[in-house]
C-alpha positions as CSV (number, residue, x, y, z in Angstrom):
1,M,0.0,0.0,0.0
2,P,2.7,2.6,0.8
3,R,4.3,1.8,-2.6
4,E,1.0,2.5,-4.4
5,R,0.5,5.7,-2.5
6,R,4.0,6.8,-3.4
7,R,3.3,6.0,-7.1
8,L,0.1,8.0,-7.0
9,S,1.8,10.9,-5.1
10,D,4.5,11.1,-7.8
11,L,1.8,10.9,-10.5
12,I,-0.4,13.7,-9.1
13,M,2.6,15.9,-8.3
14,S,3.8,15.6,-11.8
15,R,0.4,16.1,-13.4
16,Y,-0.4,19.3,-11.5
17,N,3.2,20.6,-11.3
18,R,3.1,20.5,-7.5
19,T,0.3,23.2,-7.5
20,V,-2.9,23.0,-5.5
21,Q,-5.8,22.7,-8.0
22,Y,-8.9,23.1,-5.8
23,G,-10.2,24.7,-2.6
24,P,-9.0,27.8,-0.6
25,L,-5.3,27.0,-1.2
26,K,-5.7,26.8,-5.0
27,G,-2.5,28.1,-6.6
28,Y,-0.2,27.3,-3.7
29,E,3.0,25.6,-5.0
30,I,4.3,22.7,-2.9
31,P,8.1,22.4,-2.8
32,R,9.8,19.3,-4.2
33,E,11.4,18.5,-0.8
34,S,9.3,17.1,2.0
35,H,10.2,16.9,5.7
36,W,6.8,15.3,6.4
37,G,3.6,14.3,4.6
38,G,4.9,13.3,1.2
39,L,2.3,10.6,0.7
40,A,-0.5,13.0,1.7
41,R,0.4,15.4,-1.1
42,P,-2.3,14.2,-3.6
43,S,-5.0,15.1,-1.1
44,M,-3.3,18.5,-0.6
45,L,-3.2,19.1,-4.4
46,L,-6.9,18.2,-4.7
47,G,-8.0,20.5,-1.9
48,L,-9.1,17.6,0.3
49,Y,-6.4,17.7,3.0
50,E,-7.8,18.4,6.5
51,R,-10.8,20.1,5.0
52,E,-12.4,20.5,8.5
53,V,-9.3,22.5,9.6
54,V,-9.2,24.5,6.5
55,A,-12.9,25.5,6.8
56,A,-12.3,26.7,10.4
57,L,-9.2,28.6,9.4
58,V,-10.9,30.4,6.5
59,E,-13.9,31.2,8.7
60,H,-11.9,32.9,11.4
61,A,-9.5,34.6,9.0
62,A,-12.4,36.8,8.1
63,E,-11.7,38.8,11.3
64,R,-8.1,37.9,12.0
65,D,-5.0,38.4,9.8
66,V,-2.2,36.5,11.7
67,F,-1.8,32.8,11.5
68,I,0.4,30.9,14.0
69,D,1.2,27.3,13.1
70,V,2.7,25.2,15.9
71,G,4.1,22.0,14.4
72,A,4.2,23.5,10.9
73,A,5.9,20.5,9.2
74,D,6.5,21.5,5.6
75,G,4.6,24.8,5.9
76,F,1.5,23.7,3.9
77,F,-0.7,25.9,6.0
78,A,1.9,28.4,7.3
79,V,2.9,29.3,3.7
80,G,-0.1,28.3,1.7
81,L,-2.6,30.4,3.7
82,V,-0.5,33.5,3.2
83,A,0.3,32.8,-0.4
84,C,-3.4,32.5,-1.2
85,G,-4.3,35.7,0.7
86,I,-6.3,34.1,3.5
87,F,-3.9,35.5,6.2
88,K,-1.6,38.5,5.9
89,Q,1.2,37.0,7.8
90,S,2.2,33.8,9.5
91,H,4.5,32.4,12.2
92,A,5.7,28.8,11.5
93,F,7.0,26.9,14.5
94,E,8.8,23.6,13.6
95,I,11.4,21.9,15.9
96,S,13.0,20.1,13.0
97,E,15.7,22.0,11.2
98,S,15.0,20.2,7.9
99,G,11.4,21.1,8.3
100,R,12.3,24.8,8.8
101,Q,14.5,24.7,5.7
102,V,11.5,23.3,3.6
103,I,9.2,26.0,5.0
104,R,11.7,28.8,4.1
105,K,12.1,27.4,0.6
106,S,8.4,27.2,0.2
107,S,7.9,30.8,1.2
108,V,10.5,31.8,-1.4
109,I,8.9,29.7,-4.1
110,N,5.5,31.3,-3.4
111,A,6.9,34.8,-3.0
112,V,5.8,35.4,0.6
113,S,9.1,35.1,2.5
114,H,8.5,38.7,3.7
115,S,5.3,37.6,5.4
116,V,6.3,34.2,6.8
117,S,8.4,34.0,9.9
118,V,10.0,30.7,10.8
119,H,10.8,29.7,14.3
120,G,11.9,26.7,16.4
121,E,10.0,25.7,19.5
122,F,6.8,27.4,20.6
123,D,6.5,27.7,24.4
124,E,5.3,30.0,27.1
125,K,8.6,32.0,27.2
126,F,8.4,32.8,23.5
127,V,4.7,33.8,23.7
128,A,5.4,36.1,26.7
129,N,8.2,37.9,24.8
130,A,6.3,38.1,21.5
131,T,5.3,41.7,21.9
132,N,5.0,42.0,18.1
133,I,2.2,39.5,17.8
134,D,-1.4,40.6,18.5
135,F,-3.1,37.4,19.7
136,G,-6.4,39.1,19.5
137,K,-5.9,39.1,15.7
138,S,-4.5,35.6,15.5
139,V,-5.5,32.1,14.8
140,V,-3.3,29.4,16.4
141,L,-3.1,25.9,15.0
142,I,-1.4,23.3,17.2
143,D,-0.4,19.9,15.8
144,I,2.4,18.5,18.0
145,E,1.6,14.8,18.3
146,G,0.4,14.6,21.9
147,N,2.4,17.4,23.4
148,E,-0.6,19.7,23.2
149,F,-1.7,18.5,26.7
150,S,1.4,19.7,28.4
151,L,1.8,22.8,26.2
152,L,-1.6,24.2,26.9
153,A,-1.3,24.6,30.6
154,R,-3.2,27.4,32.3
155,P,-0.5,30.1,32.1
156,L,-0.2,29.7,28.3
157,I,-4.0,29.5,27.9
158,E,-4.3,32.8,29.9
159,T,-1.8,34.5,27.5
160,L,-3.6,33.2,24.4
161,K,-7.1,33.9,25.7
162,D,-7.9,36.4,22.9
163,A,-6.7,34.0,20.1
164,V,-8.7,31.4,18.2
165,I,-7.0,28.1,19.0
166,I,-7.4,24.9,16.9
167,V,-5.8,21.8,18.2
168,E,-5.3,18.4,16.6
169,L,-6.0,16.0,19.4
170,H,-3.8,12.9,20.1
171,D,-5.3,11.6,23.3
172,F,-5.3,8.1,21.8
173,H,-1.5,8.1,22.2
174,F,-1.9,7.8,26.0
175,P,-3.4,5.2,28.3
176,D,-5.1,8.1,30.2
177,G,-5.9,10.0,27.0
178,E,-9.5,10.6,27.8
179,A,-8.6,12.2,31.1
180,L,-6.0,14.4,29.4
181,K,-8.6,15.5,26.9
182,S,-11.2,16.2,29.5
183,A,-8.7,18.3,31.6
184,L,-7.7,20.3,28.6
185,L,-11.3,21.0,27.7
186,A,-11.9,22.1,31.3
187,R,-8.9,24.5,31.2
188,L,-10.0,26.1,27.9
189,K,-13.6,26.6,28.9
190,D,-12.5,29.2,31.4
191,H,-12.0,31.6,28.4
192,F,-13.4,29.9,25.3
193,E,-16.4,28.3,23.7
194,V,-15.1,24.9,22.6
195,T,-16.3,22.6,19.9
196,I,-14.8,19.4,18.5
197,V,-14.9,18.4,14.9
198,T,-13.9,15.1,13.3
199,T,-12.8,13.9,9.9
200,G,-15.8,13.9,7.5
201,A,-16.6,12.9,4.0
202,R,-14.4,13.7,1.0
203,E,-15.8,14.4,-2.4
204,I,-13.3,13.8,-5.2
205,P,-13.2,16.6,-7.8
206,R,-14.4,15.8,-11.3
207,S,-12.0,15.9,-14.2
208,E,-11.2,13.7,-17.2
209,F,-7.9,12.7,-15.6
210,L,-9.4,11.7,-12.2
211,D,-12.5,10.1,-13.6
212,A,-10.3,7.7,-15.7
213,M,-8.7,6.3,-12.5
214,S,-9.9,3.2,-10.8
215,D,-12.0,3.5,-7.6
216,N,-9.0,2.2,-5.5
217,E,-6.7,4.8,-7.0
218,R,-9.1,7.7,-6.4
219,W,-9.8,6.8,-2.8
220,L,-6.1,6.3,-2.1
221,I,-5.5,9.8,-3.4
222,C,-7.9,11.0,-0.8
223,S,-6.1,9.2,2.0
224,E,-4.1,11.2,4.6
225,G,-2.6,8.0,5.8
226,R,-3.9,8.3,9.3
227,A,-4.2,5.3,11.7
228,R,-7.6,6.4,12.9
229,R,-10.4,9.1,12.5
230,M,-9.0,12.4,13.8
231,E,-10.5,15.0,16.0
232,W,-9.8,18.7,16.3
233,L,-10.7,21.1,19.1
234,I,-11.7,24.6,18.1
235,A,-11.6,27.2,20.9
236,V,-13.2,30.6,20.2
237,P,-12.7,33.4,22.8
238,R,-15.8,34.5,24.8
239,H,-16.4,38.2,24.4
């Protein structure tokens, strides 16, 4: 299966010249290099990747112009959302140096390097010293493979209380994951209205090229390669 997904990834990347064809990120050019997510690129190019997250980001970008991506990987969102005019500027946080290199290259390819700042670790100390960031005009996306539960302690939540926060949940990584999720929800509800969304249906775009593929190929193209159905927490400040 990974070999077939790799073949399809190479095929779709070549066919569309690494450029997103559908959805809000249409026109964003993905760099050749990949620190993470290479096999998910077909779903990115077809505008299917994390559609639930994209919908929330676009909705809240209507009133906020700064995007903060914690766990930015290859910069698909951190660069793409700026390149497509959804946010005016972004801050990409990625602990991997190779990931940061890909993000920087992506920002140059898409001519938005002046609007994309690339950083290492996102923590309470950084946030406290980030006097140039207006969190009241920011949307924060956190995808850090389970570290969200320790990162979002009460002091950081207090600092971010004016931001919209979207968190990919990884409670299933832990034996006490349900308790961790419940505690996080309780902490956030001091300042936020919180909802949880989950992976929904995917509708494959229609084109002569895609219609000529087999059912198996088309559905593999939609795959994000996840081990289970994902959930995202969306926290909107109470005002």
